[in-house]
Predicted model as a PDB file, atoms N, CA, C, CB and O in Angstrom, pLDDT in the B-factor column:
MODEL        1                                                                  
ATOM      1  N   MET A   1      27.322  -4.543  20.358  1.00 43.00           N  
ATOM      2  CA  MET A   1      26.865  -5.198  19.144  1.00 43.00           C  
ATOM      3  C   MET A   1      25.883  -4.270  18.432  1.00 43.00           C  
ATOM      4  CB  MET A   1      26.206  -6.577  19.462  1.00 43.00           C  
ATOM      5  O   MET A   1      25.075  -3.605  19.079  1.00 43.00           O  
ATOM      6  N   ALA A   2      25.951  -4.225  17.141  1.00 48.00           N  
ATOM      7  CA  ALA A   2      25.113  -3.324  16.358  1.00 48.00           C  
ATOM      8  C   ALA A   2      24.182  -4.129  15.459  1.00 48.00           C  
ATOM      9  CB  ALA A   2      25.979  -2.362  15.518  1.00 48.00           C  
ATOM     10  O   ALA A   2      24.062  -5.345  15.608  1.00 48.00           O  
ATOM     11  N   GLY A   3      23.542  -3.462  14.547  1.00 57.00           N  
ATOM     12  CA  GLY A   3      22.685  -4.126  13.581  1.00 57.00           C  
ATOM     13  C   GLY A   3      21.336  -4.477  14.163  1.00 57.00           C  
ATOM     14  O   GLY A   3      20.662  -3.633  14.753  1.00 57.00           O  
ATOM     15  N   LEU A   4      20.946  -5.727  13.996  1.00 61.00           N  
ATOM     16  CA  LEU A   4      19.617  -6.163  14.428  1.00 61.00           C  
ATOM     17  C   LEU A   4      19.615  -6.775  15.825  1.00 61.00           C  
ATOM     18  CB  LEU A   4      19.064  -7.161  13.443  1.00 61.00           C  
ATOM     19  O   LEU A   4      18.625  -7.389  16.223  1.00 61.00           O  
ATOM     20  N   TRP A   5      20.697  -6.620  16.572  1.00 64.00           N  
ATOM     21  CA  TRP A   5      20.766  -7.213  17.901  1.00 64.00           C  
ATOM     22  C   TRP A   5      19.625  -6.740  18.793  1.00 64.00           C  
ATOM     23  CB  TRP A   5      22.096  -6.886  18.548  1.00 64.00           C  
ATOM     24  O   TRP A   5      19.069  -7.543  19.542  1.00 64.00           O  
ATOM     25  N   ASP A   6      19.263  -5.465  18.736  1.00 63.00           N  
ATOM     26  CA  ASP A   6      18.178  -4.958  19.579  1.00 63.00           C  
ATOM     27  C   ASP A   6      16.860  -5.644  19.267  1.00 63.00           C  
ATOM     28  CB  ASP A   6      18.028  -3.455  19.403  1.00 63.00           C  
ATOM     29  O   ASP A   6      16.044  -5.853  20.165  1.00 63.00           O  
ATOM     30  N   VAL A   7      16.642  -5.997  18.013  1.00 64.00           N  
ATOM     31  CA  VAL A   7      15.413  -6.705  17.637  1.00 64.00           C  
ATOM     32  C   VAL A   7      15.416  -8.098  18.256  1.00 64.00           C  
ATOM     33  CB  VAL A   7      15.273  -6.797  16.090  1.00 64.00           C  
ATOM     34  O   VAL A   7      14.391  -8.550  18.767  1.00 64.00           O  
ATOM     35  N   VAL A   8      16.548  -8.776  18.217  1.00 67.00           N  
ATOM     36  CA  VAL A   8      16.672 -10.111  18.811  1.00 67.00           C  
ATOM     37  C   VAL A   8      16.478 -10.013  20.325  1.00 67.00           C  
ATOM     38  CB  VAL A   8      18.058 -10.745  18.474  1.00 67.00           C  
ATOM     39  O   VAL A   8      15.850 -10.881  20.932  1.00 67.00           O  
ATOM     40  N   ARG A   9      17.012  -8.966  20.921  1.00 66.00           N  
ATOM     41  CA  ARG A   9      16.954  -8.773  22.366  1.00 66.00           C  
ATOM     42  C   ARG A   9      15.513  -8.606  22.876  1.00 66.00           C  
ATOM     43  CB  ARG A   9      17.783  -7.557  22.755  1.00 66.00           C  
ATOM     44  O   ARG A   9      15.213  -8.944  24.021  1.00 66.00           O  
ATOM     45  N   VAL A  10      14.633  -8.088  22.024  1.00 65.00           N  
ATOM     46  CA  VAL A  10      13.237  -7.894  22.433  1.00 65.00           C  
ATOM     47  C   VAL A  10      12.623  -9.227  22.857  1.00 65.00           C  
ATOM     48  CB  VAL A  10      12.411  -7.261  21.282  1.00 65.00           C  
ATOM     49  O   VAL A  10      11.838  -9.286  23.804  1.00 65.00           O  
ATOM     50  N   GLY A  11      12.985 -10.285  22.153  1.00 66.00           N  
ATOM     51  CA  GLY A  11      12.492 -11.616  22.517  1.00 66.00           C  
ATOM     52  C   GLY A  11      11.076 -11.868  22.041  1.00 66.00           C  
ATOM     53  O   GLY A  11      10.573 -11.203  21.135  1.00 66.00           O  
ATOM     54  N   LYS A  12      10.458 -12.828  22.664  1.00 66.00           N  
ATOM     55  CA  LYS A  12       9.102 -13.221  22.291  1.00 66.00           C  
ATOM     56  C   LYS A  12       8.107 -12.210  22.837  1.00 66.00           C  
ATOM     57  CB  LYS A  12       8.775 -14.638  22.812  1.00 66.00           C  
ATOM     58  O   LYS A  12       8.147 -11.845  24.011  1.00 66.00           O  
ATOM     59  N   ILE A  13       7.233 -11.776  21.980  1.00 66.00           N  
ATOM     60  CA  ILE A  13       6.209 -10.811  22.365  1.00 66.00           C  
ATOM     61  C   ILE A  13       4.879 -11.548  22.468  1.00 66.00           C  
ATOM     62  CB  ILE A  13       6.123  -9.627  21.341  1.00 66.00           C  
ATOM     63  O   ILE A  13       4.491 -12.273  21.552  1.00 66.00           O  
ATOM     64  N   ARG A  14       4.198 -11.364  23.564  1.00 72.00           N  
ATOM     65  CA  ARG A  14       2.898 -12.008  23.756  1.00 72.00           C  
ATOM     66  C   ARG A  14       1.847 -11.218  22.989  1.00 72.00           C  
ATOM     67  CB  ARG A  14       2.527 -12.103  25.272  1.00 72.00           C  
ATOM     68  O   ARG A  14       1.655 -10.027  23.233  1.00 72.00           O  
ATOM     69  N   LEU A  15       1.169 -11.882  22.065  1.00 73.00           N  
ATOM     70  CA  LEU A  15       0.142 -11.231  21.263  1.00 73.00           C  
ATOM     71  C   LEU A  15      -1.239 -11.539  21.825  1.00 73.00           C  
ATOM     72  CB  LEU A  15       0.236 -11.676  19.796  1.00 73.00           C  
ATOM     73  O   LEU A  15      -1.511 -12.652  22.275  1.00 73.00           O  
ATOM     74  N   PHE A  16      -2.086 -10.551  21.790  1.00 80.00           N  
ATOM     75  CA  PHE A  16      -3.475 -10.718  22.201  1.00 80.00           C  
ATOM     76  C   PHE A  16      -4.320 -10.795  20.936  1.00 80.00           C  
ATOM     77  CB  PHE A  16      -3.948  -9.545  23.139  1.00 80.00           C  
ATOM     78  O   PHE A  16      -4.544  -9.794  20.256  1.00 80.00           O  
ATOM     79  N   HIS A  17      -4.786 -12.011  20.636  1.00 86.00           N  
ATOM     80  CA  HIS A  17      -5.469 -12.289  19.383  1.00 86.00           C  
ATOM     81  C   HIS A  17      -6.639 -11.335  19.143  1.00 86.00           C  
ATOM     82  CB  HIS A  17      -5.960 -13.723  19.370  1.00 86.00           C  
ATOM     83  O   HIS A  17      -6.773 -10.807  18.039  1.00 86.00           O  
ATOM     84  N   LYS A  18      -7.471 -11.104  20.125  1.00 88.00           N  
ATOM     85  CA  LYS A  18      -8.638 -10.238  19.934  1.00 88.00           C  
ATOM     86  C   LYS A  18      -8.228  -8.802  19.628  1.00 88.00           C  
ATOM     87  CB  LYS A  18      -9.528 -10.269  21.175  1.00 88.00           C  
ATOM     88  O   LYS A  18      -8.863  -8.140  18.807  1.00 88.00           O  
ATOM     89  N   LEU A  19      -7.177  -8.313  20.277  1.00 84.00           N  
ATOM     90  CA  LEU A  19      -6.688  -6.964  20.014  1.00 84.00           C  
ATOM     91  C   LEU A  19      -6.130  -6.862  18.600  1.00 84.00           C  
ATOM     92  CB  LEU A  19      -5.614  -6.571  21.038  1.00 84.00           C  
ATOM     93  O   LEU A  19      -6.413  -5.901  17.884  1.00 84.00           O  
ATOM     94  N   VAL A  20      -5.342  -7.849  18.200  1.00 83.00           N  
ATOM     95  CA  VAL A  20      -4.779  -7.850  16.852  1.00 83.00           C  
ATOM     96  C   VAL A  20      -5.892  -7.864  15.815  1.00 83.00           C  
ATOM     97  CB  VAL A  20      -3.846  -9.057  16.651  1.00 83.00           C  
ATOM     98  O   VAL A  20      -5.833  -7.112  14.842  1.00 83.00           O  
ATOM     99  N   MET A  21      -6.896  -8.697  15.999  1.00 89.00           N  
ATOM    100  CA  MET A  21      -8.011  -8.770  15.048  1.00 89.00           C  
ATOM    101  C   MET A  21      -8.782  -7.453  14.994  1.00 89.00           C  
ATOM    102  CB  MET A  21      -8.960  -9.915  15.425  1.00 89.00           C  
ATOM    103  O   MET A  21      -9.197  -7.024  13.917  1.00 89.00           O  
ATOM    104  N   ALA A  22      -8.976  -6.813  16.141  1.00 89.00           N  
ATOM    105  CA  ALA A  22      -9.675  -5.525  16.166  1.00 89.00           C  
ATOM    106  C   ALA A  22      -8.886  -4.464  15.402  1.00 89.00           C  
ATOM    107  CB  ALA A  22      -9.909  -5.067  17.618  1.00 89.00           C  
ATOM    108  O   ALA A  22      -9.470  -3.651  14.685  1.00 89.00           O  
ATOM    109  N   MET A  23      -7.562  -4.471  15.551  1.00 85.00           N  
ATOM    110  CA  MET A  23      -6.744  -3.487  14.850  1.00 85.00           C  
ATOM    111  C   MET A  23      -6.727  -3.766  13.344  1.00 85.00           C  
ATOM    112  CB  MET A  23      -5.312  -3.488  15.410  1.00 85.00           C  
ATOM    113  O   MET A  23      -6.724  -2.832  12.542  1.00 85.00           O  
ATOM    114  N   ILE A  24      -6.714  -5.033  12.962  1.00 88.00           N  
ATOM    115  CA  ILE A  24      -6.759  -5.383  11.537  1.00 88.00           C  
ATOM    116  C   ILE A  24      -8.051  -4.867  10.912  1.00 88.00           C  
ATOM    117  CB  ILE A  24      -6.643  -6.915  11.343  1.00 88.00           C  
ATOM    118  O   ILE A  24      -8.040  -4.357   9.792  1.00 88.00           O  
ATOM    119  N   GLU A  25      -9.150  -4.997  11.625  1.00 92.00           N  
ATOM    120  CA  GLU A  25     -10.441  -4.524  11.108  1.00 92.00           C  
ATOM    121  C   GLU A  25     -10.467  -3.009  10.934  1.00 92.00           C  
ATOM    122  CB  GLU A  25     -11.569  -4.952  12.040  1.00 92.00           C  
ATOM    123  O   GLU A  25     -11.203  -2.494  10.093  1.00 92.00           O  
ATOM    124  N   ARG A  26      -9.675  -2.297  11.717  1.00 92.00           N  
ATOM    125  CA  ARG A  26      -9.673  -0.834  11.655  1.00 92.00           C  
ATOM    126  C   ARG A  26      -8.579  -0.260  10.750  1.00 92.00           C  
ATOM    127  CB  ARG A  26      -9.512  -0.273  13.041  1.00 92.00           C  
ATOM    128  O   ARG A  26      -8.498   0.958  10.594  1.00 92.00           O  
ATOM    129  N   TRP A  27      -7.736  -1.106  10.150  1.00 89.00           N  
ATOM    130  CA  TRP A  27      -6.658  -0.649   9.280  1.00 89.00           C  
ATOM    131  C   TRP A  27      -7.214  -0.241   7.919  1.00 89.00           C  
ATOM    132  CB  TRP A  27      -5.588  -1.747   9.118  1.00 89.00           C  
ATOM    133  O   TRP A  27      -8.018  -0.960   7.325  1.00 89.00           O  
ATOM    134  N   ARG A  28      -6.782   0.912   7.436  1.00 90.00           N  
ATOM    135  CA  ARG A  28      -7.165   1.396   6.116  1.00 90.00           C  
ATOM    136  C   ARG A  28      -5.902   1.502   5.268  1.00 90.00           C  
ATOM    137  CB  ARG A  28      -7.908   2.774   6.205  1.00 90.00           C  
ATOM    138  O   ARG A  28      -5.087   2.402   5.470  1.00 90.00           O  
ATOM    139  N   SER A  29      -5.741   0.584   4.323  1.00 87.00           N  
ATOM    140  CA  SER A  29      -4.526   0.547   3.517  1.00 87.00           C  
ATOM    141  C   SER A  29      -4.406   1.763   2.596  1.00 87.00           C  
ATOM    142  CB  SER A  29      -4.491  -0.727   2.695  1.00 87.00           C  
ATOM    143  O   SER A  29      -3.299   2.117   2.188  1.00 87.00           O  
ATOM    144  N   GLU A  30      -5.524   2.402   2.264  1.00 89.00           N  
ATOM    145  CA  GLU A  30      -5.471   3.573   1.387  1.00 89.00           C  
ATOM    146  C   GLU A  30      -4.705   4.723   2.036  1.00 89.00           C  
ATOM    147  CB  GLU A  30      -6.885   4.029   1.027  1.00 89.00           C  
ATOM    148  O   GLU A  30      -3.996   5.462   1.353  1.00 89.00           O  
ATOM    149  N   THR A  31      -4.846   4.872   3.355  1.00 87.00           N  
ATOM    150  CA  THR A  31      -4.208   5.989   4.059  1.00 87.00           C  
ATOM    151  C   THR A  31      -3.104   5.530   5.007  1.00 87.00           C  
ATOM    152  CB  THR A  31      -5.248   6.769   4.836  1.00 87.00           C  
ATOM    153  O   THR A  31      -2.441   6.358   5.632  1.00 87.00           O  
ATOM    154  N   HIS A  32      -2.901   4.211   5.118  1.00 86.00           N  
ATOM    155  CA  HIS A  32      -1.898   3.634   6.024  1.00 86.00           C  
ATOM    156  C   HIS A  32      -2.129   4.105   7.467  1.00 86.00           C  
ATOM    157  CB  HIS A  32      -0.470   4.018   5.560  1.00 86.00           C  
ATOM    158  O   HIS A  32      -1.189   4.480   8.169  1.00 86.00           O  
ATOM    159  N   THR A  33      -3.380   4.079   7.887  1.00 89.00           N  
ATOM    160  CA  THR A  33      -3.736   4.503   9.238  1.00 89.00           C  
ATOM    161  C   THR A  33      -4.766   3.549   9.828  1.00 89.00           C  
ATOM    162  CB  THR A  33      -4.278   5.948   9.233  1.00 89.00           C  
ATOM    163  O   THR A  33      -5.431   2.801   9.112  1.00 89.00           O  
ATOM    164  N   PHE A  34      -4.880   3.595  11.150  1.00 90.00           N  
ATOM    165  CA  PHE A  34      -5.962   2.913  11.848  1.00 90.00           C  
ATOM    166  C   PHE A  34      -7.074   3.932  12.065  1.00 90.00           C  
ATOM    167  CB  PHE A  34      -5.476   2.290  13.213  1.00 90.00           C  
ATOM    168  O   PHE A  34      -6.811   5.053  12.500  1.00 90.00           O  
ATOM    169  N   HIS A  35      -8.305   3.555  11.766  1.00 91.00           N  
ATOM    170  CA  HIS A  35      -9.445   4.440  11.991  1.00 91.00           C  
ATOM    171  C   HIS A  35     -10.107   4.024  13.300  1.00 91.00           C  
ATOM    172  CB  HIS A  35     -10.463   4.384  10.793  1.00 91.00           C  
ATOM    173  O   HIS A  35     -10.776   2.994  13.371  1.00 91.00           O  
ATOM    174  N   LEU A  36      -9.912   4.831  14.324  1.00 89.00           N  
ATOM    175  CA  LEU A  36     -10.441   4.572  15.661  1.00 89.00           C  
ATOM    176  C   LEU A  36     -11.558   5.556  15.968  1.00 89.00           C  
ATOM    177  CB  LEU A  36      -9.324   4.668  16.725  1.00 89.00           C  
ATOM    178  O   LEU A  36     -11.701   6.555  15.263  1.00 89.00           O  
ATOM    179  N   PRO A  37     -12.362   5.299  17.014  1.00 91.00           N  
ATOM    180  CA  PRO A  37     -13.486   6.187  17.328  1.00 91.00           C  
ATOM    181  C   PRO A  37     -13.084   7.653  17.537  1.00 91.00           C  
ATOM    182  CB  PRO A  37     -14.182   5.689  18.561  1.00 91.00           C  
ATOM    183  O   PRO A  37     -13.896   8.550  17.311  1.00 91.00           O  
ATOM    184  N   PHE A  38     -11.847   7.906  17.964  1.00 92.00           N  
ATOM    185  CA  PHE A  38     -11.427   9.278  18.233  1.00 92.00           C  
ATOM    186  C   PHE A  38     -10.627   9.890  17.085  1.00 92.00           C  
ATOM    187  CB  PHE A  38     -10.608   9.321  19.497  1.00 92.00           C  
ATOM    188  O   PHE A  38     -10.174  11.029  17.203  1.00 92.00           O  
ATOM    189  N   GLY A  39     -10.441   9.173  15.984  1.00 92.00           N  
ATOM    190  CA  GLY A  39      -9.728   9.711  14.831  1.00 92.00           C  
ATOM    191  C   GLY A  39      -8.772   8.709  14.217  1.00 92.00           C  
ATOM    192  O   GLY A  39      -8.765   7.529  14.570  1.00 92.00           O  
ATOM    193  N   GLU A  40      -7.958   9.208  13.281  1.00 92.00           N  
ATOM    194  CA  GLU A  40      -6.990   8.358  12.600  1.00 92.00           C  
ATOM    195  C   GLU A  40      -5.697   8.290  13.401  1.00 92.00           C  
ATOM    196  CB  GLU A  40      -6.715   8.877  11.178  1.00 92.00           C  
ATOM    197  O   GLU A  40      -5.274   9.276  14.006  1.00 92.00           O  
ATOM    198  N   VAL A  41      -5.069   7.100  13.398  1.00 90.00           N  
ATOM    199  CA  VAL A  41      -3.817   6.886  14.111  1.00 90.00           C  
ATOM    200  C   VAL A  41      -2.868   6.135  13.185  1.00 90.00           C  
ATOM    201  CB  VAL A  41      -4.047   6.100  15.447  1.00 90.00           C  
ATOM    202  O   VAL A  41      -3.279   5.213  12.479  1.00 90.00           O  
ATOM    203  N   THR A  42      -1.614   6.528  13.190  1.00 90.00           N  
ATOM    204  CA  THR A  42      -0.594   5.805  12.443  1.00 90.00           C  
ATOM    205  C   THR A  42       0.597   5.554  13.346  1.00 90.00           C  
ATOM    206  CB  THR A  42      -0.170   6.586  11.179  1.00 90.00           C  
ATOM    207  O   THR A  42       0.860   6.329  14.266  1.00 90.00           O  
ATOM    208  N   LEU A  43       1.316   4.477  13.089  1.00 87.00           N  
ATOM    209  CA  LEU A  43       2.523   4.171  13.849  1.00 87.00           C  
ATOM    210  C   LEU A  43       3.735   4.635  13.059  1.00 87.00           C  
ATOM    211  CB  LEU A  43       2.618   2.653  14.166  1.00 87.00           C  
ATOM    212  O   LEU A  43       3.832   4.379  11.859  1.00 87.00           O  
ATOM    213  N   THR A  44       4.648   5.309  13.718  1.00 86.00           N  
ATOM    214  CA  THR A  44       5.877   5.762  13.081  1.00 86.00           C  
ATOM    215  C   THR A  44       7.047   4.914  13.564  1.00 86.00           C  
ATOM    216  CB  THR A  44       6.129   7.258  13.375  1.00 86.00           C  
ATOM    217  O   THR A  44       6.915   4.140  14.512  1.00 86.00           O  
ATOM    218  N   LEU A  45       8.179   5.066  12.912  1.00 79.00           N  
ATOM    219  CA  LEU A  45       9.378   4.380  13.344  1.00 79.00           C  
ATOM    220  C   LEU A  45       9.741   4.785  14.769  1.00 79.00           C  
ATOM    221  CB  LEU A  45      10.534   4.675  12.390  1.00 79.00           C  
ATOM    222  O   LEU A  45      10.214   3.959  15.551  1.00 79.00           O  
ATOM    223  N   GLN A  46       9.521   6.046  15.106  1.00 83.00           N  
ATOM    224  CA  GLN A  46       9.811   6.511  16.467  1.00 83.00           C  
ATOM    225  C   GLN A  46       8.894   5.819  17.480  1.00 83.00           C  
ATOM    226  CB  GLN A  46       9.649   8.049  16.561  1.00 83.00           C  
ATOM    227  O   GLN A  46       9.342   5.483  18.576  1.00 83.00           O  
ATOM    228  N   ASP A  47       7.627   5.602  17.141  1.00 86.00           N  
ATOM    229  CA  ASP A  47       6.709   4.880  18.032  1.00 86.00           C  
ATOM    230  C   ASP A  47       7.229   3.477  18.317  1.00 86.00           C  
ATOM    231  CB  ASP A  47       5.298   4.805  17.415  1.00 86.00           C  
ATOM    232  O   ASP A  47       7.244   3.042  19.469  1.00 86.00           O  
ATOM    233  N   ILE A  48       7.654   2.770  17.283  1.00 80.00           N  
ATOM    234  CA  ILE A  48       8.174   1.417  17.446  1.00 80.00           C  
ATOM    235  C   ILE A  48       9.448   1.439  18.282  1.00 80.00           C  
ATOM    236  CB  ILE A  48       8.442   0.768  16.076  1.00 80.00           C  
ATOM    237  O   ILE A  48       9.655   0.581  19.140  1.00 80.00           O  
ATOM    238  N   GLN A  49      10.286   2.418  18.026  1.00 80.00           N  
ATOM    239  CA  GLN A  49      11.527   2.566  18.795  1.00 80.00           C  
ATOM    240  C   GLN A  49      11.225   2.702  20.282  1.00 80.00           C  
ATOM    241  CB  GLN A  49      12.326   3.787  18.305  1.00 80.00           C  
ATOM    242  O   GLN A  49      11.869   2.051  21.105  1.00 80.00           O  
ATOM    243  N   ILE A  50      10.273   3.522  20.627  1.00 83.00           N  
ATOM    244  CA  ILE A  50       9.944   3.761  22.030  1.00 83.00           C  
ATOM    245  C   ILE A  50       9.248   2.546  22.645  1.00 83.00           C  
ATOM    246  CB  ILE A  50       9.055   5.003  22.165  1.00 83.00           C  
ATOM    247  O   ILE A  50       9.578   2.151  23.763  1.00 83.00           O  
ATOM    248  N   LEU A  51       8.295   1.951  21.933  1.00 79.00           N  
ATOM    249  CA  LEU A  51       7.553   0.810  22.471  1.00 79.00           C  
ATOM    250  C   LEU A  51       8.450  -0.385  22.761  1.00 79.00           C  
ATOM    251  CB  LEU A  51       6.464   0.401  21.506  1.00 79.00           C  
ATOM    252  O   LEU A  51       8.273  -1.064  23.772  1.00 79.00           O  
ATOM    253  N   PHE A  52       9.418  -0.650  21.875  1.00 76.00           N  
ATOM    254  CA  PHE A  52      10.259  -1.831  22.019  1.00 76.00           C  
ATOM    255  C   PHE A  52      11.652  -1.537  22.543  1.00 76.00           C  
ATOM    256  CB  PHE A  52      10.369  -2.520  20.714  1.00 76.00           C  
ATOM    257  O   PHE A  52      12.448  -2.458  22.729  1.00 76.00           O  
ATOM    258  N   GLY A  53      11.960  -0.267  22.784  1.00 76.00           N  
ATOM    259  CA  GLY A  53      13.267   0.095  23.300  1.00 76.00           C  
ATOM    260  C   GLY A  53      14.389  -0.165  22.317  1.00 76.00           C  
ATOM    261  O   GLY A  53      15.497  -0.523  22.717  1.00 76.00           O  
ATOM    262  N   LEU A  54      14.114   0.013  21.034  1.00 74.00           N  
ATOM    263  CA  LEU A  54      15.106  -0.234  19.995  1.00 74.00           C  
ATOM    264  C   LEU A  54      15.895   1.027  19.682  1.00 74.00           C  
ATOM    265  CB  LEU A  54      14.434  -0.758  18.731  1.00 74.00           C  
ATOM    266  O   LEU A  54      15.408   2.143  19.863  1.00 74.00           O  
ATOM    267  N   ARG A  55      17.128   0.833  19.206  1.00 72.00           N  
ATOM    268  CA  ARG A  55      17.931   1.961  18.734  1.00 72.00           C  
ATOM    269  C   ARG A  55      17.701   2.129  17.233  1.00 72.00           C  
ATOM    270  CB  ARG A  55      19.453   1.745  19.047  1.00 72.00           C  
ATOM    271  O   ARG A  55      17.756   1.158  16.477  1.00 72.00           O  
ATOM    272  N   VAL A  56      17.449   3.337  16.818  1.00 71.00           N  
ATOM    273  CA  VAL A  56      17.311   3.640  15.399  1.00 71.00           C  
ATOM    274  C   VAL A  56      18.404   4.644  15.072  1.00 71.00           C  
ATOM    275  CB  VAL A  56      15.869   4.199  15.043  1.00 71.00           C  
ATOM    276  O   VAL A  56      18.324   5.819  15.429  1.00 71.00           O  
ATOM    277  N   GLU A  57      19.423   4.153  14.385  1.00 74.00           N  
ATOM    278  CA  GLU A  57      20.565   5.011  14.068  1.00 74.00           C  
ATOM    279  C   GLU A  57      21.207   4.537  12.788  1.00 74.00           C  
ATOM    280  CB  GLU A  57      21.594   5.020  15.216  1.00 74.00           C  
ATOM    281  O   GLU A  57      20.926   3.437  12.313  1.00 74.00           O  
ATOM    282  N   GLY A  58      22.066   5.360  12.229  1.00 73.00           N  
ATOM    283  CA  GLY A  58      22.767   4.990  11.008  1.00 73.00           C  
ATOM    284  C   GLY A  58      22.045   5.471   9.776  1.00 73.00           C  
ATOM    285  O   GLY A  58      21.047   6.187   9.854  1.00 73.00           O  
ATOM    286  N   ASN A  59      22.564   5.068   8.649  1.00 73.00           N  
ATOM    287  CA  ASN A  59      22.003   5.479   7.367  1.00 73.00           C  
ATOM    288  C   ASN A  59      20.775   4.655   7.019  1.00 73.00           C  
ATOM    289  CB  ASN A  59      23.047   5.354   6.263  1.00 73.00           C  
ATOM    290  O   ASN A  59      20.673   3.483   7.381  1.00 73.00           O  
ATOM    291  N   ALA A  60      19.857   5.275   6.321  1.00 72.00           N  
ATOM    292  CA  ALA A  60      18.669   4.564   5.845  1.00 72.00           C  
ATOM    293  C   ALA A  60      19.073   3.594   4.749  1.00 72.00           C  
ATOM    294  CB  ALA A  60      17.591   5.556   5.329  1.00 72.00           C  
ATOM    295  O   ALA A  60      19.989   3.873   3.975  1.00 72.00           O  
ATOM    296  N   MET A  61      18.403   2.467   4.678  1.00 70.00           N  
ATOM    297  CA  MET A  61      18.652   1.487   3.628  1.00 70.00           C  
ATOM    298  C   MET A  61      17.501   1.541   2.636  1.00 70.00           C  
ATOM    299  CB  MET A  61      18.816   0.052   4.216  1.00 70.00           C  
ATOM    300  O   MET A  61      16.335   1.622   3.021  1.00 70.00           O  
ATOM    301  N   THR A  62      17.841   1.495   1.373  1.00 73.00           N  
ATOM    302  CA  THR A  62      16.830   1.490   0.329  1.00 73.00           C  
ATOM    303  C   THR A  62      16.950   0.206  -0.481  1.00 73.00           C  
ATOM    304  CB  THR A  62      16.969   2.731  -0.583  1.00 73.00           C  
ATOM    305  O   THR A  62      17.906  -0.553  -0.327  1.00 73.00           O  
ATOM    306  N   TYR A  63      15.989  -0.020  -1.324  1.00 73.00           N  
ATOM    307  CA  TYR A  63      16.017  -1.187  -2.190  1.00 73.00           C  
ATOM    308  C   TYR A  63      17.269  -1.161  -3.071  1.00 73.00           C  
ATOM    309  CB  TYR A  63      14.744  -1.248  -3.058  1.00 73.00           C  
ATOM    310  O   TYR A  63      17.890  -2.196  -3.312  1.00 73.00           O  
ATOM    311  N   ARG A  64      17.629   0.027  -3.546  1.00 76.00           N  
ATOM    312  CA  ARG A  64      18.828   0.174  -4.380  1.00 76.00           C  
ATOM    313  C   ARG A  64      20.070  -0.289  -3.622  1.00 76.00           C  
ATOM    314  CB  ARG A  64      18.998   1.642  -4.833  1.00 76.00           C  
ATOM    315  O   ARG A  64      20.948  -0.932  -4.197  1.00 76.00           O  
ATOM    316  N   ASP A  65      20.143   0.041  -2.315  1.00 71.00           N  
ATOM    317  CA  ASP A  65      21.282  -0.412  -1.507  1.00 71.00           C  
ATOM    318  C   ASP A  65      21.377  -1.933  -1.497  1.00 71.00           C  
ATOM    319  CB  ASP A  65      21.165   0.115  -0.070  1.00 71.00           C  
ATOM    320  O   ASP A  65      22.469  -2.493  -1.592  1.00 71.00           O  
ATOM    321  N   LEU A  66      20.251  -2.587  -1.383  1.00 69.00           N  
ATOM    322  CA  LEU A  66      20.240  -4.044  -1.325  1.00 69.00           C  
ATOM    323  C   LEU A  66      20.674  -4.674  -2.641  1.00 69.00           C  
ATOM    324  CB  LEU A  66      18.859  -4.537  -0.954  1.00 69.00           C  
ATOM    325  O   LEU A  66      21.331  -5.716  -2.646  1.00 69.00           O  
ATOM    326  N   ILE A  67      20.312  -4.049  -3.753  1.00 71.00           N  
ATOM    327  CA  ILE A  67      20.596  -4.608  -5.067  1.00 71.00           C  
ATOM    328  C   ILE A  67      22.040  -4.326  -5.503  1.00 71.00           C  
ATOM    329  CB  ILE A  67      19.619  -4.046  -6.096  1.00 71.00           C  
ATOM    330  O   ILE A  67      22.703  -5.208  -6.049  1.00 71.00           O  
ATOM    331  N   HIS A  68      22.529  -3.103  -5.265  1.00 68.00           N  
ATOM    332  CA  HIS A  68      23.793  -2.670  -5.857  1.00 68.00           C  
ATOM    333  C   HIS A  68      25.002  -2.760  -4.916  1.00 68.00           C  
ATOM    334  CB  HIS A  68      23.651  -1.266  -6.330  1.00 68.00           C  
ATOM    335  O   HIS A  68      26.128  -2.545  -5.366  1.00 68.00           O  
ATOM    336  N   HIS A  69      24.813  -3.060  -3.665  1.00 64.00           N  
ATOM    337  CA  HIS A  69      25.931  -3.069  -2.740  1.00 64.00           C  
ATOM    338  C   HIS A  69      25.969  -4.375  -1.964  1.00 64.00           C  
ATOM    339  CB  HIS A  69      25.845  -1.882  -1.783  1.00 64.00           C  
ATOM    340  O   HIS A  69      24.934  -4.979  -1.681  1.00 64.00           O  
ATOM    341  N   SER A  70      27.147  -4.786  -1.635  1.00 59.00           N  
ATOM    342  CA  SER A  70      27.326  -5.945  -0.784  1.00 59.00           C  
ATOM    343  C   SER A  70      27.201  -5.474   0.657  1.00 59.00           C  
ATOM    344  CB  SER A  70      28.702  -6.647  -1.045  1.00 59.00           C  
ATOM    345  O   SER A  70      28.005  -4.658   1.108  1.00 59.00           O  
ATOM    346  N   LEU A  71      26.226  -5.963   1.374  1.00 55.00           N  
ATOM    347  CA  LEU A  71      25.992  -5.518   2.735  1.00 55.00           C  
ATOM    348  C   LEU A  71      26.520  -6.537   3.728  1.00 55.00           C  
ATOM    349  CB  LEU A  71      24.507  -5.268   2.969  1.00 55.00           C  
ATOM    350  O   LEU A  71      26.337  -7.741   3.545  1.00 55.00           O  
ATOM    351  N   ASP A  72      27.163  -6.069   4.761  1.00 58.00           N  
ATOM    352  CA  ASP A  72      27.652  -6.935   5.829  1.00 58.00           C  
ATOM    353  C   ASP A  72      26.622  -6.906   6.958  1.00 58.00           C  
ATOM    354  CB  ASP A  72      29.074  -6.481   6.338  1.00 58.00           C  
ATOM    355  O   ASP A  72      26.614  -5.969   7.756  1.00 58.00           O  
ATOM    356  N   TRP A  73      25.757  -7.913   7.037  1.00 56.00           N  
ATOM    357  CA  TRP A  73      24.664  -7.938   8.022  1.00 56.00           C  
ATOM    358  C   TRP A  73      25.167  -8.161   9.437  1.00 56.00           C  
ATOM    359  CB  TRP A  73      23.664  -9.022   7.667  1.00 56.00           C  
ATOM    360  O   TRP A  73      24.407  -7.987  10.390  1.00 56.00           O  
ATOM    361  N   ALA A  74      26.410  -8.535   9.598  1.00 53.00           N  
ATOM    362  CA  ALA A  74      26.937  -8.783  10.947  1.00 53.00           C  
ATOM    363  C   ALA A  74      27.252  -7.502  11.683  1.00 53.00           C  
ATOM    364  CB  ALA A  74      28.179  -9.640  10.876  1.00 53.00           C  
ATOM    365  O   ALA A  74      27.455  -7.531  12.897  1.00 53.00           O  
ATOM    366  N   THR A  75      27.301  -6.374  10.988  1.00 51.00           N  
ATOM    367  CA  THR A  75      27.611  -5.103  11.651  1.00 51.00           C  
ATOM    368  C   THR A  75      26.389  -4.246  11.760  1.00 51.00           C  
ATOM    369  CB  THR A  75      28.698  -4.353  10.909  1.00 51.00           C  
ATOM    370  O   THR A  75      26.458  -3.137  12.290  1.00 51.00           O  
TER     371      THR A  75                                                      
ENDMDL                                                                          
END                                                                             
């Protein structure tokens, strides 16, 4: 199965409220990074892929693709 199946497969993720709040406080929207005591940190698509065990493959989708093309979300 392709598409978003890997996202569904991840299932419910247990969130730690205090950790999430601490990260929100350290987020800088101007630079799209977290400012931590040891420097700036950003999450990439590859980081998410590794953390959640997701497959990242295929063509990139843009806003134009969504507007001008009929997409089959089942594939």
